[in-house]
PDB file of N, CA, C and O in Angstrom:
ATOM      1  N   UNK A   1      97.153  60.449 109.869  1.00  0.00           N
ATOM      2  CA  UNK A   1      96.759  60.738 111.089  1.00  0.00           C
ATOM      3  C   UNK A   1      97.611  59.985 112.070  1.00  0.00           C
ATOM      4  O   UNK A   1      98.017  60.550 113.085  1.00  0.00           O
ATOM      5  N   UNK A   2      97.903  58.711 111.802  1.00  0.00           N
ATOM      6  CA  UNK A   2      98.884  57.763 112.562  1.00  0.00           C
ATOM      7  C   UNK A   2     100.288  58.438 112.664  1.00  0.00           C
ATOM      8  O   UNK A   2     100.916  58.475 113.722  1.00  0.00           O
ATOM      9  N   UNK A   3     100.751  58.988 111.445  1.00  0.00           N
ATOM     10  CA  UNK A   3     101.952  59.628 111.556  1.00  0.00           C
ATOM     11  C   UNK A   3     102.141  60.640 112.401  1.00  0.00           C
ATOM     12  O   UNK A   3     103.149  60.785 113.091  1.00  0.00           O
ATOM     13  N   UNK A   4     100.941  61.558 112.371  1.00  0.00           N
ATOM     14  CA  UNK A   4     100.894  62.634 113.339  1.00  0.00           C
ATOM     15  C   UNK A   4     101.060  62.127 114.820  1.00  0.00           C
ATOM     16  O   UNK A   4     101.966  62.577 115.521  1.00  0.00           O
ATOM     17  N   UNK A   5     100.288  61.306 115.227  1.00  0.00           N
ATOM     18  CA  UNK A   5     100.337  60.636 116.592  1.00  0.00           C
ATOM     19  C   UNK A   5     101.657  60.137 116.981  1.00  0.00           C
ATOM     20  O   UNK A   5     102.133  60.299 118.104  1.00  0.00           O
ATOM     21  N   UNK A   6     102.312  59.441 115.882  1.00  0.00           N
ATOM     22  CA  UNK A   6     103.673  58.980 116.279  1.00  0.00           C
ATOM     23  C   UNK A   6     104.664  59.986 116.608  1.00  0.00           C
ATOM     24  O   UNK A   6     105.445  59.936 117.558  1.00  0.00           O
ATOM     25  N   UNK A   7     104.552  61.019 115.632  1.00  0.00           N
ATOM     26  CA  UNK A   7     105.442  62.207 115.793  1.00  0.00           C
ATOM     27  C   UNK A   7     105.302  62.872 117.338  1.00  0.00           C
ATOM     28  O   UNK A   7     106.206  63.308 118.051  1.00  0.00           O
ATOM     29  N   UNK A   8     103.974  62.804 117.583  1.00  0.00           N
ATOM     30  CA  UNK A   8     103.748  63.581 118.775  1.00  0.00           C
ATOM     31  C   UNK A   8     104.257  62.674 120.062  1.00  0.00           C
ATOM     32  O   UNK A   8     104.766  63.191 121.057  1.00  0.00           O
ATOM     33  N   UNK A   9     104.076  61.410 119.924  1.00  0.00           N
ATOM     34  CA  UNK A   9     104.643  60.486 120.952  1.00  0.00           C
ATOM     35  C   UNK A   9     106.074  60.692 121.129  1.00  0.00           C
ATOM     36  O   UNK A   9     106.635  60.953 122.193  1.00  0.00           O
ATOM     37  N   UNK A  10     106.654  60.538 119.887  1.00  0.00           N
ATOM     38  CA  UNK A  10     108.394  60.635 119.889  1.00  0.00           C
ATOM     39  C   UNK A  10     108.895  61.758 120.415  1.00  0.00           C
ATOM     40  O   UNK A  10     109.935  61.776 121.072  1.00  0.00           O
ATOM     41  N   UNK A  11     108.035  62.987 120.105  1.00  0.00           N
ATOM     42  CA  UNK A  11     108.640  64.170 120.655  1.00  0.00           C
ATOM     43  C   UNK A  11     108.278  64.325 122.264  1.00  0.00           C
ATOM     44  O   UNK A  11     109.107  64.830 123.021  1.00  0.00           O
ATOM     45  N   UNK A  12     107.029  63.875 122.729  1.00  0.00           N
ATOM     46  CA  UNK A  12     106.960  63.668 124.133  1.00  0.00           C
ATOM     47  C   UNK A  12     108.004  63.031 124.733  1.00  0.00           C
ATOM     48  O   UNK A  12     108.620  63.549 125.664  1.00  0.00           O
ATOM     49  N   UNK A  13     108.276  61.898 124.264  1.00  0.00           N
ATOM     50  CA  UNK A  13     109.295  60.872 124.749  1.00  0.00           C
ATOM     51  C   UNK A  13     110.731  61.712 124.716  1.00  0.00           C
ATOM     52  O   UNK A  13     111.528  61.593 125.647  1.00  0.00           O
ATOM     53  N   UNK A  14     110.938  62.369 123.839  1.00  0.00           N
ATOM     54  CA  UNK A  14     112.326  63.219 123.783  1.00  0.00           C
ATOM     55  C   UNK A  14     112.259  64.097 124.619  1.00  0.00           C
ATOM     56  O   UNK A  14     113.371  64.481 124.980  1.00  0.00           O
ATOM     57  N   UNK A  15     111.106  64.777 125.272  1.00  0.00           N
ATOM     58  CA  UNK A  15     110.959  65.798 126.251  1.00  0.00           C
ATOM     59  C   UNK A  15     111.208  65.215 127.398  1.00  0.00           C
ATOM     60  O   UNK A  15     112.000  65.727 128.190  1.00  0.00           O
ATOM     61  N   UNK A  16     110.691  64.277 127.611  1.00  0.00           N
ATOM     62  CA  UNK A  16     110.779  63.618 129.097  1.00  0.00           C
ATOM     63  C   UNK A  16     112.181  62.877 129.182  1.00  0.00           C
ATOM     64  O   UNK A  16     112.751  62.682 130.256  1.00  0.00           O
ATOM     65  N   UNK A  17     112.592  62.554 128.177  1.00  0.00           N
ATOM     66  CA  UNK A  17     114.107  61.785 128.148  1.00  0.00           C
ATOM     67  C   UNK A  17     115.138  62.985 128.461  1.00  0.00           C
ATOM     68  O   UNK A  17     116.054  62.827 129.268  1.00  0.00           O
ATOM     69  N   UNK A  18     114.951  64.071 127.840  1.00  0.00           N
ATOM     70  CA  UNK A  18     115.703  65.358 128.094  1.00  0.00           C
ATOM     71  C   UNK A  18     115.662  65.842 129.499  1.00  0.00           C
ATOM     72  O   UNK A  18     116.666  66.275 130.064  1.00  0.00           O
ATOM     73  N   UNK A  19     114.498  65.767 130.054  1.00  0.00           N
ATOM     74  CA  UNK A  19     114.241  66.276 131.330  1.00  0.00           C
ATOM     75  C   UNK A  19     114.863  65.318 132.451  1.00  0.00           C
ATOM     76  O   UNK A  19     115.357  65.782 133.478  1.00  0.00           O
ATOM     77  N   UNK A  20     114.805  64.018 132.193  1.00  0.00           N
ATOM     78  CA  UNK A  20     115.557  63.172 133.061  1.00  0.00           C
ATOM     79  C   UNK A  20     117.073  63.101 133.085  1.00  0.00           C
ATOM     80  O   UNK A  20     117.768  62.891 134.079  1.00  0.00           O
ATOM     81  N   UNK A  21     117.520  63.331 131.710  1.00  0.00           N
ATOM     82  CA  UNK A  21     118.991  63.414 131.762  1.00  0.00           C
ATOM     83  C   UNK A  21     119.404  64.902 132.193  1.00  0.00           C
ATOM     84  O   UNK A  21     120.531  64.996 132.679  1.00  0.00           O
ATOM     85  N   UNK A  22     118.715  65.974 132.094  1.00  0.00           N
ATOM     86  CA  UNK A  22     119.026  67.104 132.649  1.00  0.00           C
ATOM     87  C   UNK A  22     118.863  67.287 134.262  1.00  0.00           C
ATOM     88  O   UNK A  22     119.578  68.040 134.923  1.00  0.00           O
ATOM     89  N   UNK A  23     117.873  66.529 134.763  1.00  0.00           N
ATOM     90  CA  UNK A  23     117.753  66.435 136.223  1.00  0.00           C
ATOM     91  C   UNK A  23     118.985  65.474 136.803  1.00  0.00           C
ATOM     92  O   UNK A  23     119.463  65.705 137.914  1.00  0.00           O
ATOM     93  N   UNK A  24     119.411  64.497 136.060  1.00  0.00           N
ATOM     94  CA  UNK A  24     120.672  63.715 136.546  1.00  0.00           C
ATOM     95  C   UNK A  24     121.875  64.496 136.520  1.00  0.00           C
ATOM     96  O   UNK A  24     122.574  64.500 137.534  1.00  0.00           O
ATOM     97  N   UNK A  25     122.205  65.127 135.560  1.00  0.00           N
ATOM     98  CA  UNK A  25     123.287  66.127 135.404  1.00  0.00           C
ATOM     99  C   UNK A  25     123.058  67.084 136.499  1.00  0.00           C
ATOM    100  O   UNK A  25     124.001  67.225 137.278  1.00  0.00           O
ATOM    101  N   UNK A  26     122.067  67.719 136.697  1.00  0.00           N
ATOM    102  CA  UNK A  26     121.799  68.763 137.876  1.00  0.00           C
ATOM    103  C   UNK A  26     122.302  68.050 139.081  1.00  0.00           C
ATOM    104  O   UNK A  26     123.215  68.588 139.707  1.00  0.00           O
ATOM    105  N   UNK A  27     121.842  66.942 139.477  1.00  0.00           N
ATOM    106  CA  UNK A  27     122.099  66.268 140.874  1.00  0.00           C
ATOM    107  C   UNK A  27     123.653  66.096 140.748  1.00  0.00           C
ATOM    108  O   UNK A  27     124.316  66.594 141.658  1.00  0.00           O
ATOM    109  N   UNK A  28     124.273  65.498 139.806  1.00  0.00           N
ATOM    110  CA  UNK A  28     125.834  65.292 139.833  1.00  0.00           C
ATOM    111  C   UNK A  28     126.495  66.623 139.815  1.00  0.00           C
ATOM    112  O   UNK A  28     127.627  66.605 140.299  1.00  0.00           O
ATOM    113  N   UNK A  29     126.100  67.709 139.404  1.00  0.00           N
ATOM    114  CA  UNK A  29     126.950  68.860 139.272  1.00  0.00           C
ATOM    115  C   UNK A  29     126.359  69.836 140.342  1.00  0.00           C
ATOM    116  O   UNK A  29     126.724  71.009 140.267  1.00  0.00           O
ATOM    117  N   UNK A  30     125.509  69.487 141.304  1.00  0.00           N
ATOM    118  CA  UNK A  30     124.986  70.317 142.300  1.00  0.00           C
ATOM    119  C   UNK A  30     126.033  70.843 143.372  1.00  0.00           C
ATOM    120  O   UNK A  30     126.972  70.141 143.746  1.00  0.00           O
ATOM    121  N   UNK A  31     125.842  71.910 143.760  1.00  0.00           N
ATOM    122  CA  UNK A  31     126.777  72.520 144.650  1.00  0.00           C
ATOM    123  C   UNK A  31     126.566  72.097 146.166  1.00  0.00           C
ATOM    124  O   UNK A  31     127.472  72.268 146.981  1.00  0.00           O
ATOM    125  N   UNK A  32     125.624  71.667 146.441  1.00  0.00           N
ATOM    126  CA  UNK A  32     125.277  70.999 147.905  1.00  0.00           C
ATOM    127  C   UNK A  32     125.654  69.493 147.959  1.00  0.00           C
ATOM    128  O   UNK A  32     125.741  68.739 146.990  1.00  0.00           O
ATOM    129  N   UNK A  33     125.851  69.207 149.202  1.00  0.00           N
ATOM    130  CA  UNK A  33     125.989  67.772 149.347  1.00  0.00           C
ATOM    131  C   UNK A  33     124.799  66.893 149.131  1.00  0.00           C
ATOM    132  O   UNK A  33     123.691  67.405 148.972  1.00  0.00           O
ATOM    133  N   UNK A  34     124.960  65.657 149.116  1.00  0.00           N
ATOM    134  CA  UNK A  34     123.921  64.760 148.672  1.00  0.00           C
ATOM    135  C   UNK A  34     122.904  64.655 149.644  1.00  0.00           C
ATOM    136  O   UNK A  34     121.730  64.599 149.277  1.00  0.00           O
ATOM    137  N   UNK A  35     123.214  64.620 150.864  1.00  0.00           N
ATOM    138  CA  UNK A  35     122.250  64.515 152.082  1.00  0.00           C
ATOM    139  C   UNK A  35     121.309  65.812 151.959  1.00  0.00           C
ATOM    140  O   UNK A  35     120.091  65.670 152.060  1.00  0.00           O
ATOM    141  N   UNK A  36     121.869  67.056 151.744  1.00  0.00           N
ATOM    142  CA  UNK A  36     121.186  68.355 151.809  1.00  0.00           C
ATOM    143  C   UNK A  36     120.380  68.391 150.561  1.00  0.00           C
ATOM    144  O   UNK A  36     119.299  68.978 150.585  1.00  0.00           O
ATOM    145  N   UNK A  37     120.822  67.791 149.418  1.00  0.00           N
ATOM    146  CA  UNK A  37     120.078  67.744 148.093  1.00  0.00           C
ATOM    147  C   UNK A  37     118.759  66.858 148.162  1.00  0.00           C
ATOM    148  O   UNK A  37     117.683  67.223 147.689  1.00  0.00           O
ATOM    149  N   UNK A  38     118.980  65.626 148.822  1.00  0.00           N
ATOM    150  CA  UNK A  38     117.983  64.763 149.079  1.00  0.00           C
ATOM    151  C   UNK A  38     116.847  65.391 149.917  1.00  0.00           C
ATOM    152  O   UNK A  38     115.666  65.284 149.585  1.00  0.00           O
ATOM    153  N   UNK A  39     117.268  66.064 151.039  1.00  0.00           N
ATOM    154  CA  UNK A  39     116.395  66.524 152.046  1.00  0.00           C
ATOM    155  C   UNK A  39     115.562  67.677 151.146  1.00  0.00           C
ATOM    156  O   UNK A  39     114.335  67.735 151.232  1.00  0.00           O
ATOM    157  N   UNK A  40     116.275  68.535 150.328  1.00  0.00           N
ATOM    158  CA  UNK A  40     115.488  69.528 149.602  1.00  0.00           C
ATOM    159  C   UNK A  40     114.550  68.873 148.518  1.00  0.00           C
ATOM    160  O   UNK A  40     113.538  69.483 148.173  1.00  0.00           O
ATOM    161  N   UNK A  41     114.835  67.739 148.015  1.00  0.00           N
ATOM    162  CA  UNK A  41     113.896  67.054 147.002  1.00  0.00           C
ATOM    163  C   UNK A  41     112.800  66.472 147.626  1.00  0.00           C
ATOM    164  O   UNK A  41     111.709  66.393 147.062  1.00  0.00           O
ATOM    165  N   UNK A  42     113.041  65.998 148.912  1.00  0.00           N
ATOM    166  CA  UNK A  42     111.950  65.451 149.795  1.00  0.00           C
ATOM    167  C   UNK A  42     110.981  66.449 150.228  1.00  0.00           C
ATOM    168  O   UNK A  42     109.768  66.242 150.220  1.00  0.00           O
ATOM    169  N   UNK A  43     111.626  67.719 150.670  1.00  0.00           N
ATOM    170  CA  UNK A  43     110.671  68.725 150.935  1.00  0.00           C
ATOM    171  C   UNK A  43     109.820  69.262 149.784  1.00  0.00           C
ATOM    172  O   UNK A  43     108.665  69.645 149.968  1.00  0.00           O
ATOM    173  N   UNK A  44     110.402  69.279 148.628  1.00  0.00           N
ATOM    174  CA  UNK A  44     109.939  69.686 147.453  1.00  0.00           C
ATOM    175  C   UNK A  44     108.660  68.775 147.133  1.00  0.00           C
ATOM    176  O   UNK A  44     107.555  69.244 146.861  1.00  0.00           O
ATOM    177  N   UNK A  45     108.951  67.447 147.202  1.00  0.00           N
ATOM    178  CA  UNK A  45     108.031  66.439 146.923  1.00  0.00           C
ATOM    179  C   UNK A  45     106.912  66.591 147.867  1.00  0.00           C
ATOM    180  O   UNK A  45     105.784  66.459 147.392  1.00  0.00           O
ATOM    181  N   UNK A  46     107.028  66.844 149.111  1.00  0.00           N
ATOM    182  CA  UNK A  46     106.133  66.997 150.072  1.00  0.00           C
ATOM    183  C   UNK A  46     105.070  67.936 149.652  1.00  0.00           C
ATOM    184  O   UNK A  46     103.855  67.746 149.591  1.00  0.00           O
ATOM    185  N   UNK A  47     105.952  69.261 149.303  1.00  0.00           N
ATOM    186  CA  UNK A  47     105.036  70.397 149.095  1.00  0.00           C
ATOM    187  C   UNK A  47     104.165  70.404 147.890  1.00  0.00           C
ATOM    188  O   UNK A  47     103.107  71.031 147.841  1.00  0.00           O
ATOM    189  N   UNK A  48     104.710  69.590 146.792  1.00  0.00           N
ATOM    190  CA  UNK A  48     103.950  69.427 145.582  1.00  0.00           C
ATOM    191  C   UNK A  48     102.999  68.302 145.801  1.00  0.00           C
ATOM    192  O   UNK A  48     102.110  68.234 144.952  1.00  0.00           O
ATOM    193  N   UNK A  49     102.984  67.562 146.578  1.00  0.00           N
ATOM    194  CA  UNK A  49     102.055  66.394 147.239  1.00  0.00           C
ATOM    195  C   UNK A  49     100.816  67.207 147.881  1.00  0.00           C
ATOM    196  O   UNK A  49      99.660  67.059 147.486  1.00  0.00           O
ATOM    197  N   UNK A  50     101.161  67.995 148.816  1.00  0.00           N
ATOM    198  CA  UNK A  50     100.170  68.859 149.462  1.00  0.00           C
ATOM    199  C   UNK A  50      99.360  69.716 148.433  1.00  0.00           C
ATOM    200  O   UNK A  50      98.135  69.812 148.501  1.00  0.00           O
ATOM    201  N   UNK A  51     100.039  70.269 147.575  1.00  0.00           N
ATOM    202  CA  UNK A  51      99.337  71.097 146.662  1.00  0.00           C
ATOM    203  C   UNK A  51      98.382  70.299 145.639  1.00  0.00           C
ATOM    204  O   UNK A  51      97.244  70.635 145.309  1.00  0.00           O
ATOM    205  N   UNK A  52      99.038  69.264 145.247  1.00  0.00           N
ATOM    206  CA  UNK A  52      98.163  68.216 144.377  1.00  0.00           C
ATOM    207  C   UNK A  52      96.934  67.722 145.081  1.00  0.00           C
ATOM    208  O   UNK A  52      95.838  67.824 144.530  1.00  0.00           O
ATOM    209  N   UNK A  53      97.063  67.199 146.252  1.00  0.00           N
ATOM    210  CA  UNK A  53      95.893  67.030 147.059  1.00  0.00           C
ATOM    211  C   UNK A  53      94.917  68.031 147.230  1.00  0.00           C
ATOM    212  O   UNK A  53      93.714  67.803 147.106  1.00  0.00           O
ATOM    213  N   UNK A  54      95.403  69.155 147.517  1.00  0.00           N
ATOM    214  CA  UNK A  54      94.464  70.219 147.592  1.00  0.00           C
ATOM    215  C   UNK A  54      93.572  70.516 146.156  1.00  0.00           C
ATOM    216  O   UNK A  54      92.362  70.736 146.117  1.00  0.00           O
ATOM    217  N   UNK A  55      94.374  70.469 145.157  1.00  0.00           N
ATOM    218  CA  UNK A  55      93.764  70.501 143.735  1.00  0.00           C
ATOM    219  C   UNK A  55      92.751  69.545 143.593  1.00  0.00           C
ATOM    220  O   UNK A  55      91.645  69.880 143.168  1.00  0.00           O
ATOM    221  N   UNK A  56      93.040  68.269 143.935  1.00  0.00           N
ATOM    222  CA  UNK A  56      92.123  67.043 143.671  1.00  0.00           C
ATOM    223  C   UNK A  56      90.965  67.353 144.464  1.00  0.00           C
ATOM    224  O   UNK A  56      89.856  67.299 143.931  1.00  0.00           O
ATOM    225  N   UNK A  57      91.108  67.726 145.885  1.00  0.00           N
ATOM    226  CA  UNK A  57      89.872  68.028 146.754  1.00  0.00           C
ATOM    227  C   UNK A  57      89.038  69.035 146.212  1.00  0.00           C
ATOM    228  O   UNK A  57      87.819  68.866 146.175  1.00  0.00           O
ATOM    229  N   UNK A  58      89.658  70.229 145.721  1.00  0.00           N
ATOM    230  CA  UNK A  58      88.886  71.411 145.104  1.00  0.00           C
ATOM    231  C   UNK A  58      88.114  70.921 143.746  1.00  0.00           C
ATOM    232  O   UNK A  58      86.960  71.267 143.494  1.00  0.00           O
ATOM    233  N   UNK A  59      88.758  70.225 143.056  1.00  0.00           N
ATOM    234  CA  UNK A  59      88.246  69.712 141.651  1.00  0.00           C
ATOM    235  C   UNK A  59      87.071  68.735 142.178  1.00  0.00           C
ATOM    236  O   UNK A  59      85.972  68.862 141.639  1.00  0.00           O
ATOM    237  N   UNK A  60      87.212  67.880 143.081  1.00  0.00           N
ATOM    238  CA  UNK A  60      86.149  66.985 143.421  1.00  0.00           C
ATOM    239  C   UNK A  60      84.816  67.786 144.013  1.00  0.00           C
ATOM    240  O   UNK A  60      83.663  67.398 143.829  1.00  0.00           O
ATOM    241  N   UNK A  61      85.161  68.882 144.701  1.00  0.00           N
ATOM    242  CA  UNK A  61      84.128  69.502 145.357  1.00  0.00           C
ATOM    243  C   UNK A  61      83.563  70.366 144.282  1.00  0.00           C
ATOM    244  O   UNK A  61      82.369  70.597 144.475  1.00  0.00           O
ATOM    245  N   UNK A  62      84.039  70.896 143.245  1.00  0.00           N
ATOM    246  CA  UNK A  62      83.505  71.573 142.327  1.00  0.00           C
ATOM    247  C   UNK A  62      82.600  70.587 141.200  1.00  0.00           C
ATOM    248  O   UNK A  62      81.608  71.006 140.604  1.00  0.00           O
ATOM    249  N   UNK A  63      83.059  69.461 141.079  1.00  0.00           N
ATOM    250  CA  UNK A  63      82.475  68.433 140.325  1.00  0.00           C
ATOM    251  C   UNK A  63      81.398  68.016 140.951  1.00  0.00           C
ATOM    252  O   UNK A  63      80.455  67.762 140.202  1.00  0.00           O
ATOM    253  N   UNK A  64      81.205  67.842 142.214  1.00  0.00           N
ATOM    254  CA  UNK A  64      80.084  67.527 143.154  1.00  0.00           C
ATOM    255  C   UNK A  64      78.992  68.616 142.906  1.00  0.00           C
ATOM    256  O   UNK A  64      77.829  68.345 142.605  1.00  0.00           O
ATOM    257  N   UNK A  65      79.487  69.869 143.063  1.00  0.00           N
ATOM    258  CA  UNK A  65      78.650  70.912 143.010  1.00  0.00           C
ATOM    259  C   UNK A  65      77.890  71.001 141.586  1.00  0.00           C
ATOM    260  O   UNK A  65      76.690  71.239 141.446  1.00  0.00           O
ATOM    261  N   UNK A  66      78.693  70.798 140.707  1.00  0.00           N
ATOM    262  CA  UNK A  66      78.027  70.908 139.263  1.00  0.00           C
ATOM    263  C   UNK A  66      77.181  69.629 139.092  1.00  0.00           C
ATOM    264  O   UNK A  66      76.258  69.639 138.277  1.00  0.00           O
ATOM    265  N   UNK A  67      77.410  68.703 139.705  1.00  0.00           N
ATOM    266  CA  UNK A  67      76.422  67.405 139.536  1.00  0.00           C
ATOM    267  C   UNK A  67      75.252  67.671 140.049  1.00  0.00           C
ATOM    268  O   UNK A  67      74.216  67.476 139.413  1.00  0.00           O
ATOM    269  N   UNK A  68      75.275  68.210 141.421  1.00  0.00           N
ATOM    270  CA  UNK A  68      74.138  68.446 142.057  1.00  0.00           C
ATOM    271  C   UNK A  68      73.313  69.473 141.311  1.00  0.00           C
ATOM    272  O   UNK A  68      72.121  69.261 141.087  1.00  0.00           O
ATOM    273  N   UNK A  69      73.991  70.706 140.878  1.00  0.00           N
ATOM    274  CA  UNK A  69      73.171  71.653 140.246  1.00  0.00           C
ATOM    275  C   UNK A  69      72.450  71.079 138.835  1.00  0.00           C
ATOM    276  O   UNK A  69      71.299  71.344 138.488  1.00  0.00           O
ATOM    277  N   UNK A  70      73.291  70.331 138.194  1.00  0.00           N
ATOM    278  CA  UNK A  70      72.687  69.609 136.894  1.00  0.00           C
ATOM    279  C   UNK A  70      71.419  68.729 137.428  1.00  0.00           C
ATOM    280  O   UNK A  70      70.339  68.802 136.843  1.00  0.00           O
ATOM    281  N   UNK A  71      71.586  67.994 138.433  1.00  0.00           N
ATOM    282  CA  UNK A  71      70.570  67.274 138.912  1.00  0.00           C
ATOM    283  C   UNK A  71      69.170  67.867 139.328  1.00  0.00           C
ATOM    284  O   UNK A  71      68.065  67.416 139.025  1.00  0.00           O
ATOM    285  N   UNK A  72      69.424  68.843 139.998  1.00  0.00           N
ATOM    286  CA  UNK A  72      68.384  69.777 140.476  1.00  0.00           C
ATOM    287  C   UNK A  72      67.734  70.391 139.203  1.00  0.00           C
ATOM    288  O   UNK A  72      66.506  70.486 139.220  1.00  0.00           O
ATOM    289  N   UNK A  73      68.372  70.800 138.155  1.00  0.00           N
ATOM    290  CA  UNK A  73      67.786  71.608 137.096  1.00  0.00           C
ATOM    291  C   UNK A  73      67.140  70.526 136.203  1.00  0.00           C
ATOM    292  O   UNK A  73      66.164  70.830 135.518  1.00  0.00           O
ATOM    293  N   UNK A  74      67.654  69.255 136.183  1.00  0.00           N
ATOM    294  CA  UNK A  74      67.057  68.241 135.387  1.00  0.00           C
ATOM    295  C   UNK A  74      65.774  67.632 136.169  1.00  0.00           C
ATOM    296  O   UNK A  74      64.784  67.212 135.570  1.00  0.00           O
ATOM    297  N   UNK A  75      65.884  67.634 137.299  1.00  0.00           N
ATOM    298  CA  UNK A  75      64.418  67.289 138.008  1.00  0.00           C
ATOM    299  C   UNK A  75      63.482  68.357 137.818  1.00  0.00           C
ATOM    300  O   UNK A  75      62.314  68.044 137.585  1.00  0.00           O
ATOM    301  N   UNK A  76      63.837  69.702 137.885  1.00  0.00           N
ATOM    302  CA  UNK A  76      62.859  70.668 137.790  1.00  0.00           C
ATOM    303  C   UNK A  76      62.221  70.614 136.273  1.00  0.00           C
ATOM    304  O   UNK A  76      61.018  70.823 136.118  1.00  0.00           O
ATOM    305  N   UNK A  77      63.100  70.318 135.148  1.00  0.00           N
ATOM    306  CA  UNK A  77      62.759  70.291 133.838  1.00  0.00           C
ATOM    307  C   UNK A  77      61.729  69.020 133.771  1.00  0.00           C
ATOM    308  O   UNK A  77      60.607  69.186 133.293  1.00  0.00           O
ATOM    309  N   UNK A  78      62.114  67.846 134.228  1.00  0.00           N
ATOM    310  CA  UNK A  78      61.162  66.588 134.169  1.00  0.00           C
ATOM    311  C   UNK A  78      59.955  66.717 134.820  1.00  0.00           C
ATOM    312  O   UNK A  78      59.064  65.945 134.466  1.00  0.00           O
ATOM    313  N   UNK A  79      59.698  67.597 135.780  1.00  0.00           N
ATOM    314  CA  UNK A  79      58.395  67.665 136.460  1.00  0.00           C
ATOM    315  C   UNK A  79      57.420  68.239 135.912  1.00  0.00           C
ATOM    316  O   UNK A  79      56.332  68.292 136.486  1.00  0.00           O
TER     317      UNK A  79
END
């Protein structure tokens, strides 16, 4: 079992490392100027951040609704 986890971790690190190397090469070989590329990266980061915030809020709202539903049903059962 430990061998399987080790292989999974190694594979995950290889994947992340390959992504980092690929991103670095893409930035070095990008056809746009550094300033324009940085602006695009910042824009993309803000967009992803907004989408992530929305997803977290939606998840929190659904979890709260689920907790309230479970609490209401549990109190109905316990009465």
